C-alpha positions as a printed NumPy array, in Angstrom:
array([[  0.   ,   0.   ,   0.   ],
       [  1.009,   3.573,  -0.666],
       [ -1.071,   6.285,   1.02 ],
       [ -0.772,  10.04 ,   1.321],
       [ -3.347,  12.517,   2.631],
       [ -2.58 ,  16.256,   2.612],
       [ -4.478,  19.373,   3.719],
       [ -4.522,  21.772,   0.763],
       [ -5.343,  24.626,   3.128],
       [ -2.199,  24.316,   5.251],
       [  0.012,  22.031,   3.162],
       [  0.313,  19.734,   6.176],
       [  0.538,  15.981,   5.607],
       [ -2.277,  14.398,   7.638],
       [ -1.224,  10.803,   7.013],
       [  1.415,   8.977,   4.998],
       [  2.408,   5.342,   4.466],
       [  4.932,   4.215,   1.836],
       [  3.974,   7.329,  -0.124],
       [  7.112,   7.23 ,  -2.298],
       [  6.683,   3.555,  -3.21 ],
       [  6.06 ,   2.952,  -6.916],
       [  2.897,   0.943,  -7.534],
       [  0.638,   0.069, -10.454],
       [ -1.998,   2.844, -10.501],
       [ -4.435,   1.33 , -13.04 ],
       [ -6.927,   4.042, -14.073],
       [ -5.514,   6.578, -11.609],
       [ -3.183,   7.309, -14.554],
       [ -6.178,   9.08 , -16.118],
       [ -5.7  ,  11.864, -13.552],
       [ -2.428,  12.713, -15.313],
       [ -3.984,  12.416, -18.783],
       [ -7.056,  14.489, -17.949],
       [ -5.011,  17.256, -16.324],
       [ -2.57 ,  17.414, -19.255],
       [ -5.412,  17.534, -21.792],
       [ -7.142,  20.404, -19.957],
       [ -3.87 ,  22.327, -19.683],
       [ -2.366,  21.66 , -23.113],
       [ -5.451,  21.322, -25.364],
       [ -7.954,  23.341, -23.351],
       [-11.454,  22.511, -22.148],
       [-13.004,  23.894, -25.354],
       [-10.886,  21.881, -27.804],
       [-13.059,  20.364, -30.565],
       [-12.528,  17.235, -32.654],
       [-13.432,  17.437, -36.348],
       [-14.486,  14.57 , -38.612],
       [-14.409,  15.716, -42.233],
       [-15.709,  14.426, -45.57 ],
       [-13.782,  15.757, -48.576],
       [-14.404,  15.432, -52.3  ],
       [-11.901,  15.14 , -55.135],
       [-13.78 ,  14.597, -58.392],
       [-15.632,  11.289, -58.033],
       [-13.623,  10.317, -54.959],
       [-14.462,  10.905, -51.311],
       [-12.223,  11.096, -48.266],
       [-13.513,  10.34 , -44.762],
       [-10.892,  11.897, -42.477],
       [-10.857,  11.142, -38.763],
       [-10.154,  13.768, -36.137],
       [ -9.714,  11.536, -33.098],
       [-13.239,  12.211, -31.792],
       [-13.892,   9.71 , -28.952],
       [-17.641,  10.373, -29.058],
       [-18.411,  10.122, -32.776],
       [-21.722,   8.293, -33.048],
       [-23.514,   6.363, -35.783],
       [-26.005,   9.244, -36.033],
       [-23.194,  11.793, -36.445],
       [-21.739,   9.719, -39.28 ],
       [-25.169,   9.336, -40.87 ],
       [-25.597,  13.123, -40.854],
       [-22.277,  13.424, -42.706],
       [-23.499,  10.853, -45.238],
       [-26.754,  12.765, -45.797],
       [-24.93 ,  16.076, -46.347],
       [-22.499,  14.318, -48.718],
       [-25.361,  13.249, -50.99 ],
       [-25.909,  16.903, -51.937],
       [-22.483,  17.031, -53.597],
       [-22.034,  13.662, -55.335],
       [-24.113,  10.929, -56.955],
       [-21.611,   8.135, -57.551],
       [-18.34 ,   7.455, -55.735],
       [-15.439,   5.826, -57.5  ],
       [-13.261,   5.405, -54.384],
       [-13.909,   6.153, -50.723],
       [-10.614,   6.828, -48.961],
       [-10.836,   6.179, -45.213],
       [ -8.128,   8.294, -43.591],
       [ -6.865,   7.819, -39.999],
       [ -3.571,   9.598, -40.673],
       [ -4.038,  12.282, -37.984],
       [ -2.85 ,   9.573, -35.574],
       [ -0.576,   6.61 , -36.125],
       [ -1.927,   3.17 , -36.947],
       [ -0.824,   1.434, -33.739],
       [ -4.205,   0.492, -32.29 ],
       [ -3.079,  -1.097, -29.009],
       [ -0.995,   0.391, -26.217],
       [  2.384,  -0.648, -24.825],
       [  1.984,  -3.374, -22.238],
       [ -1.615,  -4.212, -23.132],
       [ -2.09 ,  -7.949, -22.7  ],
       [ -2.175,  -9.933, -25.942],
       [ -5.282, -11.759, -24.711],
       [ -7.331,  -8.72 , -23.588],
       [-10.029, -10.145, -25.86 ],
       [-13.19 ,  -8.439, -27.052],
       [-14.29 ,  -6.399, -24.025],
       [-15.12 ,  -2.701, -24.338],
       [-12.229,  -1.586, -22.138],
       [ -9.635,  -2.849, -24.633],
       [-11.202,  -1.37 , -27.787],
       [ -8.628,  -0.398, -30.444],
       [ -7.48 ,   3.243, -30.68 ],
       [ -7.805,   5.133, -33.985],
       [ -8.33 ,   8.645, -35.342],
       [-11.488,   7.157, -36.84 ],
       [-13.482,   5.904, -33.891],
       [-17.194,   5.177, -34.162],
       [-19.525,   3.973, -31.399],
       [-16.433,   3.58 , -29.17 ],
       [-15.197,   0.978, -31.718],
       [-17.726,  -1.438, -30.306],
       [-20.88 ,  -3.266, -31.304],
       [-23.826,  -3.177, -28.883],
       [-25.634,  -6.507, -28.526],
       [-29.176,  -6.543, -27.135],
       [-30.124,  -9.909, -25.677],
       [-33.4  , -11.334, -24.403],
       [-34.654, -14.893, -23.861],
       [-36.435, -16.798, -26.596],
       [-38.794, -19.719, -26.099],
       [-37.603, -22.369, -23.637],
       [-35.394, -24.761, -25.59 ],
       [-34.764, -22.146, -28.261],
       [-31.999, -19.614, -28.85 ],
       [-31.743, -16.262, -27.137],
       [-33.02 , -13.412, -29.297],
       [-30.068, -11.274, -30.386],
       [-30.116,  -7.826, -31.954],
       [-27.102,  -5.611, -32.494],
       [-26.155,  -2.015, -33.273],
       [-24.944,  -0.75 , -35.6  ],
       [-26.612,  -2.986, -38.138],
       [-23.707,  -3.634, -40.461],
       [-22.361,  -6.383, -42.693],
       [-18.931,  -5.71 , -41.206],
       [-19.657,  -8.317, -38.531],
       [-21.288, -11.734, -38.52 ],
       [-22.879, -13.54 , -35.6  ],
       [-23.218, -17.241, -34.82 ],
       [-25.848, -17.852, -32.137],
       [-25.703, -21.227, -30.363],
       [-27.203, -20.018, -27.066],
       [-30.078, -21.763, -25.276],
       [-33.065, -20.404, -23.353],
       [-33.594, -22.496, -20.203],
       [-36.187, -22.741, -17.422],
       [-33.829, -23.29 , -14.468],
       [-30.166, -23.109, -13.464],
       [-29.445, -26.851, -13.402],
       [-26.236, -27.392, -15.409],
       [-26.398, -23.707, -16.279],
       [-23.693, -22.48 , -18.668],
       [-22.709, -18.82 , -18.42 ],
       [-24.   , -16.691, -21.299],
       [-21.16 , -15.312, -23.43 ],
       [-20.568, -13.168, -26.485],
       [-17.017, -13.543, -27.767],
       [-15.271, -12.171, -30.833],
       [-12.683, -14.309, -32.596],
       [ -9.958, -11.894, -31.499],
       [ -7.195, -14.51 , -31.817],
       [ -8.093, -14.912, -35.499],
       [ -8.277, -11.117, -35.952],
       [-11.796, -11.353, -37.334],
       [-15.168,  -9.777, -36.627],
       [-16.969, -13.061, -36.188],
       [-18.941, -13.131, -32.929],
       [-19.975, -16.356, -31.176],
       [-22.966, -16.296, -28.823],
       [-23.065, -19.255, -26.437],
       [-24.304, -20.391, -23.038],
       [-27.675, -20.221, -21.322],
       [-30.211, -17.5  , -20.598],
       [-33.128, -17.852, -18.168],
       [-36.546, -17.571, -19.775],
       [-37.598, -14.83 , -17.317],
       [-34.498, -12.667, -17.858],
       [-34.975,  -9.053, -18.832],
       [-33.261,  -7.551, -21.863],
       [-29.522,  -7.048, -21.375],
       [-26.836,  -5.153, -23.309],
       [-23.312,  -6.391, -24.072],
       [-20.635,  -4.228, -25.684],
       [-17.877,  -5.939, -27.623],
       [-14.976,  -4.36 , -29.495],
       [-14.195,  -4.866, -33.175],
       [-11.035,  -5.565, -35.148],
       [ -9.772,  -2.789, -37.479],
       [-11.623,   0.398, -36.463],
       [-10.763,   2.179, -39.738],
       [-12.452,  -0.442, -41.907],
       [-15.338,  -0.601, -39.396],
       [-16.004,   3.137, -39.694],
       [-15.491,   3.152, -43.468],
       [-17.85 ,   0.211, -43.993],
       [-20.602,   1.846, -41.959],
       [-20.183,   5.141, -43.855],
       [-20.309,   3.277, -47.176],
       [-23.496,   1.482, -46.076],
       [-25.037,   4.802, -45.01 ],
       [-24.219,   6.338, -48.406],
       [-25.819,   3.317, -50.062],
       [-28.945,   3.881, -47.983],
       [-29.139,   7.396, -49.466],
       [-28.802,   5.99 , -52.999],
       [-25.091,   6.715, -53.47 ],
       [-23.126,   3.847, -55.002],
       [-19.551,   3.393, -53.75 ],
       [-17.439,   1.277, -56.117],
       [-14.247,   0.979, -54.084],
       [-13.077,   1.611, -50.541],
       [ -9.465,   1.815, -49.345],
       [ -8.02 ,   2.647, -45.928],
       [ -5.384,   5.11 , -47.118],
       [ -4.566,   8.784, -46.865],
       [ -5.57 ,  10.579, -50.078],
       [ -2.948,  13.16 , -51.001],
       [ -4.795,  14.777, -53.918],
       [ -6.521,  18.157, -53.797],
       [ -9.776,  17.462, -52.005],
       [-12.291,  20.036, -50.765],
       [-14.336,  19.689, -47.562],
       [-18.038,  19.117, -48.197],
       [-19.221,  18.018, -44.718],
       [-17.815,  18.499, -41.216],
       [-18.874,  17.158, -37.825],
       [-17.515,  19.217, -34.933],
       [-17.584,  17.539, -31.523],
       [-18.777,  18.911, -28.213],
       [-16.007,  20.541, -26.11 ],
       [-13.188,  18.351, -24.816],
       [-14.487,  18.932, -21.277],
       [-17.543,  16.79 , -22.1  ],
       [-15.345,  13.922, -23.257],
       [-13.113,  14.343, -20.2  ],
       [-16.14 ,  14.115, -17.9  ],
       [-17.23 ,  10.865, -19.565],
       [-13.66 ,   9.527, -19.499],
       [-13.35 ,  10.013, -15.751],
       [-16.893,   8.934, -14.815],
       [-16.941,   5.84 , -17.042],
       [-13.173,   5.25 , -16.82 ],
       [-13.167,   5.134, -20.615],
       [ -9.792,   3.884, -21.822],
       [-10.318,   4.731, -25.471],
       [-10.897,   8.43 , -24.715],
       [ -7.787,   8.569, -22.521],
       [ -5.597,   7.123, -25.27 ],
       [ -7.067,   9.434, -27.922],
       [ -6.303,  12.412, -25.662],
       [ -2.751,  11.108, -25.266],
       [ -2.112,  10.801, -29.001],
       [ -3.815,  14.118, -29.826],
       [ -1.394,  15.831, -27.42 ],
       [  1.399,  14.901, -29.851],
       [ -0.25 ,  16.306, -32.993],
       [  1.331,  19.306, -34.699],
       [  2.095,  20.4  , -38.264],
       [  4.967,  17.928, -38.562],
       [  3.984,  15.114, -36.168],
       [  1.37 ,  12.4  , -36.457],
       [ -0.319,  11.671, -33.138],
       [  1.455,   8.81 , -31.397],
       [  1.909,   7.336, -27.943],
       [  5.597,   8.137, -27.446],
       [  5.292,  11.869, -28.143],
       [  1.914,  12.098, -26.411],
       [  3.271,  10.503, -23.245],
       [  6.291,  12.809, -23.403],
       [  3.892,  15.751, -23.576],
       [  2.107,  14.504, -20.444],
       [  5.454,  13.999, -18.678],
       [  6.621,  17.49 , -19.651],
       [  3.446,  18.969, -18.167],
       [  3.865,  16.937, -14.967],
       [  7.496,  18.007, -14.617],
       [  7.177,  21.67 , -15.615],
       [  3.829,  22.477, -14.006],
       [  3.176,  19.963, -11.227],
       [  6.815,  19.632, -10.138],
       [  6.921,  15.832, -10.475],
       [ 10.307,  14.255, -11.137],
       [  9.275,  12.087, -14.083],
       [ 12.555,  10.152, -13.992],
       [ 11.175,   8.486, -10.86 ],
       [  8.045,   6.945, -12.384],
       [  6.964,   5.061, -15.507],
       [  4.232,   6.124, -17.907],
       [  3.375,   3.58 , -20.616],
       [ -0.137,   4.594, -21.699],
       [ -2.725,   7.247, -20.963],
       [ -5.476,   5.038, -19.572],
       [ -3.876,   2.687, -17.053],
       [ -4.59 ,  -0.542, -18.931],
       [ -0.852,  -1.251, -19.056],
       [  0.75 ,  -2.905, -16.052],
       [  3.998,  -1.196, -17.045],
       [  2.718,   2.051, -15.469],
       [  4.266,   2.832, -12.081],
       [  3.657,   5.881,  -9.889],
       [  3.432,   6.794,  -6.224],
       [  0.892,   8.377,  -3.899],
       [  3.378,  11.225,  -3.412],
       [  3.448,  11.962,  -7.152],
       [ -0.331,  11.843,  -7.474],
       [ -0.668,  14.261,  -4.552],
       [  1.636,  16.719,  -6.35 ],
       [ -0.634,  16.576,  -9.394],
       [ -3.812,  16.982,  -7.319],
       [ -2.28 ,  19.886,  -5.364],
       [ -1.225,  21.652,  -8.555],
       [ -4.63 ,  21.247, -10.23 ],
       [ -6.455,  22.513,  -7.135],
       [ -4.419,  25.735,  -7.301],
       [ -4.571,  26.118, -11.095],
       [ -6.997,  27.977, -13.348],
       [ -8.334,  24.565, -14.426],
       [ -9.411,  23.607, -10.886],
       [-13.177,  23.849, -11.398],
       [-13.109,  21.98 , -14.715],
       [-10.796,  19.3  , -13.325],
       [-12.972,  18.721, -10.248],
       [-16.054,  18.717, -12.511],
       [-14.669,  15.708, -14.397],
       [-14.171,  13.663, -11.211],
       [-16.955,  11.326, -10.015],
       [-18.672,  12.034,  -6.703],
       [-19.539,   9.389,  -4.129],
       [-22.602,   7.356,  -5.134],
       [-22.812,   9.079,  -8.553],
       [-23.598,   7.341, -11.828],
       [-19.971,   6.395, -12.322],
       [-17.272,   4.025, -11.089],
       [-18.225,   5.29 ,  -7.576],
       [-21.856,   4.258,  -8.017],
       [-21.755,   1.755,  -5.143],
       [-19.224,   3.575,  -2.976],
       [-19.201,   6.53 ,  -0.552],
       [-22.896,   7.072,  -1.2  ],
       [-23.444,   9.389,   1.755],
       [-20.554,  11.719,   0.987],
       [-22.569,  13.579,  -1.684],
       [-20.347,  16.238,  -3.281],
       [-17.735,  16.11 ,  -0.503],
       [-15.754,  13.387,  -2.307],
       [-14.501,  13.768,  -5.875],
       [-12.178,  10.959,  -6.893],
       [-10.918,   8.615,  -9.598],
       [-10.795,   4.884,  -9.019],
       [ -8.394,   2.422, -10.62 ],
       [ -8.835,  -1.331, -10.895],
       [ -6.986,  -4.279, -12.424],
       [ -6.71 ,  -7.819, -11.119],
       [ -4.835,  -7.46 ,  -7.819],
       [ -4.868,  -3.647,  -8.093],
       [ -7.283,  -1.231,  -6.402],
       [ -6.612,   2.509,  -6.175],
       [ -8.481,   5.726,  -5.466],
       [ -7.183,   9.303,  -5.553],
       [ -8.858,  12.68 ,  -5.46 ],
       [-10.266,  15.29 ,  -3.122],
       [-12.087,  15.267,   0.212],
       [-13.915,  18.498,   1.091],
       [-13.773,  18.168,   4.865],
       [-15.571,  20.396,   7.387],
       [-12.612,  20.07 ,   9.765],
       [ -9.603,  20.238,   7.453],
       [-10.972,  22.047,   4.413],
       [ -9.972,  20.655,   0.993],
       [ -7.798,  17.544,   1.178],
       [ -5.869,  15.746,  -1.557],
       [ -5.592,  11.997,  -1.037],
       [ -4.182,   8.976,  -2.801],
       [ -4.568,   5.344,  -1.763],
       [ -2.817,   2.749,  -3.943],
       [ -3.147,  -0.985,  -3.224],
       [ -1.343,  -3.718,  -5.165],
       [ -0.742,  -7.437,  -4.859],
       [ -3.846,  -8.764,  -3.119],
       [ -5.505, -12.045,  -4.065],
       [ -9.232, -12.451,  -4.576],
       [-11.985,  -9.865,  -4.871],
       [-11.341,  -6.126,  -4.641],
       [-14.333,  -5.367,  -2.417],
       [-12.631,  -5.751,   1.003],
       [ -9.86 ,  -3.393,  -0.078],
       [-12.325,  -0.868,  -1.488],
       [-14.165,  -0.959,   1.843],
       [-10.892,  -0.249,   3.654],
       [-10.237,   2.686,   1.328],
       [-13.727,   4.065,   2.024],
       [-13.188,   3.768,   5.787],
       [ -9.943,   5.734,   5.527],
       [-11.665,   8.435,   3.452],
       [-14.565,   8.653,   5.898],
       [-12.153,   9.184,   8.801],
       [-11.079,  12.481,   7.286],
       [-14.492,  13.401,   5.949],
       [-16.303,  13.114,   9.289],
       [-13.554,  13.65 ,  11.895]])
């Protein structure tokens, strides 16, 4: 364990234990990423997804928007129909960022879960497919629907609706990630009285996923697309449709409340973008480290930053370093926006089932991997005033709940003392 709790009013350390010890922070790394994005990009930064035309060719150019939706893309398709009737080649362009879709230290077998979705300048529906599942007739298959409705994926359903839990097999939706395909297998059992449930599963090749959906949307509007390639188009093309995102602050709020890894990694790569540099992890992480060193006073030679989300187990930081970041942000011009992004106790977030009675007096980011449970943020205490705290726990076996309960007890000591 590494723990540090500091009064921001007096600067006094209220409690410390192994606070300089380097530990795996999991999603507490997002505190660094969020702070750097607010400082370097600004809370009003906007992502732009652009459709360009060059004769009978179209270019769909990604802007790294983490919240681009199917409806946003469909609006671009509808506007595009006003400028062209037939498309010779649709160029799908992710060149704003590099084409490395998975972070350093991500496990090779992360599989098809939402939290390990691939990272691309062209990101649609969080690079996931939403599956809606409900029971069929007893003895029959579960009823499966999915969104977006696209031929980019195919689904094999061998599930079974059952009346009881005797010999019950867990219901699963798995993508053939080892084969690098977008074939989804549905298996296991579902009880006949179950209510509708939603499963989100990531896809392979986000660029082709987005391009295929856009092509299908154009087809729906009567526009024929002969060819599609996932390349940058260097010819003279003119913009004919643009989707501009909501402010970065909105995406940052969702990133911290949902602990969205994809958004954190897009922020990281975008931090590296300039006139001569494609967005990439190495330069983006260096930008975060420069901010932490120059602004927050953290000696970045004493920690390890391998991604922007905390998925990588190569990340190492200390409670002491996190406190420096939290102290800096509380005194900075970005304080209100930074605190706004952090979940409150009992809110609709990763703190949904924790610290429910603290109301707005706790604002904090959790972090969780197998054997890792962390929480860092602010306590707004009647006795001590604003407090910065960081509690990092590594190396336990079994469920995280007992360790989360210990963390909550420690927080409550300072909240109610």
